[in-house]
ZAVONU-491341 format. One record per residue (C-alpha): residue number from 1; z, x, y. Coordinates in nm, 4 decimals, always signed. Layout:
N
+-----+----------+----------+----------+
: pos :       pz :       px :       py :
+-----+----------+----------+----------+
: NUM :        Z :        X :        Y :
...
+-----+----------+----------+----------+
//
This chain:
89
+-----+----------+----------+----------+
: pos :       pz :       px :       py :
+-----+----------+----------+----------+
:   1 :  -0.0399 :  +0.0422 :  +0.0460 :
:   2 :  -0.0880 :  +0.1381 :  +0.3196 :
:   3 :  +0.2031 :  +0.0884 :  +0.5821 :
:   4 :  +0.0886 :  +0.1161 :  +0.9789 :
:   5 :  +0.3685 :  +0.1450 :  +1.2715 :
:   6 :  +0.4337 :  -0.1304 :  +1.5129 :
:   7 :  +0.2669 :  +0.1718 :  +1.8229 :
:   8 :  -0.0199 :  +0.2089 :  +1.5966 :
:   9 :  -0.1095 :  -0.1326 :  +1.5480 :
:  10 :  -0.0412 :  -0.2461 :  +1.9528 :
:  11 :  -0.2245 :  +0.0566 :  +2.0596 :
:  12 :  -0.5371 :  -0.1337 :  +1.8667 :
:  13 :  -0.4129 :  -0.4519 :  +2.0636 :
:  14 :  -0.4244 :  -0.3113 :  +2.3676 :
:  15 :  -0.6935 :  -0.0840 :  +2.3633 :
:  16 :  -0.5709 :  +0.2444 :  +2.3425 :
:  17 :  -0.6930 :  +0.3420 :  +1.9959 :
:  18 :  -1.0946 :  +0.2085 :  +1.9508 :
:  19 :  -1.1147 :  -0.0667 :  +1.6479 :
:  20 :  -1.4089 :  +0.1198 :  +1.4945 :
:  21 :  -1.1720 :  +0.4242 :  +1.5144 :
:  22 :  -0.8856 :  +0.2059 :  +1.3499 :
:  23 :  -1.1754 :  +0.0719 :  +1.0732 :
:  24 :  -1.2717 :  +0.4525 :  +0.9914 :
:  25 :  -0.8731 :  +0.5082 :  +0.9281 :
:  26 :  -0.8133 :  +0.2015 :  +0.7885 :
:  27 :  -1.1075 :  +0.2766 :  +0.4790 :
:  28 :  -0.9749 :  +0.6448 :  +0.4154 :
:  29 :  -0.5526 :  +0.5206 :  +0.3635 :
:  30 :  -0.7667 :  +0.2259 :  +0.1320 :
:  31 :  -0.9587 :  +0.4633 :  -0.0680 :
:  32 :  -0.6002 :  +0.6600 :  -0.1123 :
:  33 :  -0.4031 :  +0.3989 :  -0.2123 :
:  34 :  -0.6649 :  +0.3503 :  -0.4710 :
:  35 :  -0.7741 :  +0.6555 :  -0.6071 :
:  36 :  -0.3990 :  +0.8767 :  -0.4566 :
:  37 :  -0.6554 :  +1.1656 :  -0.4386 :
:  38 :  -0.6165 :  +1.4064 :  -0.1376 :
:  39 :  -0.8695 :  +1.5909 :  -0.1655 :
:  40 :  -1.1636 :  +1.3345 :  -0.0719 :
:  41 :  -1.0523 :  +1.3794 :  +0.3023 :
:  42 :  -0.9805 :  +1.6255 :  +0.5219 :
:  43 :  -0.5783 :  +1.5794 :  +0.4789 :
:  44 :  -0.2878 :  +1.8899 :  +0.5810 :
:  45 :  +0.0058 :  +1.9481 :  +0.5075 :
:  46 :  +0.2384 :  +1.9367 :  +0.7925 :
:  47 :  +0.6168 :  +1.9812 :  +0.8913 :
:  48 :  +0.8344 :  +1.9007 :  +0.5442 :
:  49 :  +1.1646 :  +1.7903 :  +0.5393 :
:  50 :  +1.4342 :  +1.7256 :  +0.3678 :
:  51 :  +1.3491 :  +1.3645 :  +0.3513 :
:  52 :  +0.9435 :  +1.3858 :  +0.3255 :
:  53 :  +0.6555 :  +1.5701 :  +0.3412 :
:  54 :  +0.3870 :  +1.4749 :  +0.6799 :
:  55 :  -0.0064 :  +1.4646 :  +0.6323 :
:  56 :  -0.3062 :  +1.4655 :  +0.9388 :
:  57 :  -0.5920 :  +1.3658 :  +0.8178 :
:  58 :  -0.8901 :  +1.4619 :  +1.0057 :
:  59 :  -1.2093 :  +1.1879 :  +1.1401 :
:  60 :  -1.4031 :  +1.3730 :  +1.4470 :
:  61 :  -1.1538 :  +1.3237 :  +1.7722 :
:  62 :  -0.8966 :  +1.1891 :  +1.6290 :
:  63 :  -0.6019 :  +1.2626 :  +1.3913 :
:  64 :  -0.3710 :  +1.0458 :  +1.1198 :
:  65 :  -0.0857 :  +1.1330 :  +1.0582 :
:  66 :  +0.1496 :  +0.9919 :  +0.7713 :
:  67 :  +0.3908 :  +1.0579 :  +0.5023 :
:  68 :  +0.3291 :  +0.9343 :  +0.1685 :
:  69 :  +0.7012 :  +0.7571 :  -0.0403 :
:  70 :  +0.6407 :  +0.5550 :  -0.3299 :
:  71 :  +0.2967 :  +0.5418 :  -0.3439 :
:  72 :  +0.2752 :  +0.4116 :  +0.0031 :
:  73 :  +0.1017 :  +0.5441 :  +0.2758 :
:  74 :  +0.3202 :  +0.5217 :  +0.5951 :
:  75 :  +0.1027 :  +0.5729 :  +0.8993 :
:  76 :  +0.2692 :  +0.6520 :  +1.2283 :
:  77 :  +0.0202 :  +0.7857 :  +1.5087 :
:  78 :  -0.3191 :  +0.7743 :  +1.4550 :
:  79 :  -0.4817 :  +0.9600 :  +1.8668 :
:  80 :  -0.7156 :  +1.2165 :  +1.9850 :
:  81 :  -0.6909 :  +1.5498 :  +1.8642 :
:  82 :  -0.4640 :  +1.6861 :  +2.2030 :
:  83 :  -0.2587 :  +1.3945 :  +2.1891 :
:  84 :  -0.1715 :  +1.3184 :  +1.8523 :
:  85 :  +0.1029 :  +1.5746 :  +1.7992 :
:  86 :  +0.2689 :  +1.5551 :  +2.0922 :
:  87 :  +0.3000 :  +1.1715 :  +1.9601 :
:  88 :  +0.5056 :  +1.3133 :  +1.6865 :
:  89 :  +0.6471 :  +1.5332 :  +1.7702 :
+-----+----------+----------+----------+
//
């Protein structure tokens, strides 16, 4: 299952995140949820904490930050490259 943070949903509703970009990332996460194969896309492991490991997926100028828990994908941020890491940290 793919779960989006409220901030991601609000960005789409307010038009801060283009709907076509959201659809591309949604298709990525649906494919990941179906196959559980992280090698299908440009995904890199980011910072790890005791609780969870974060990942980044890239699509053009945009990045999505997410983590995996119990085979569910939790998307915490989708934004342009220069903005996504500032929002996340």
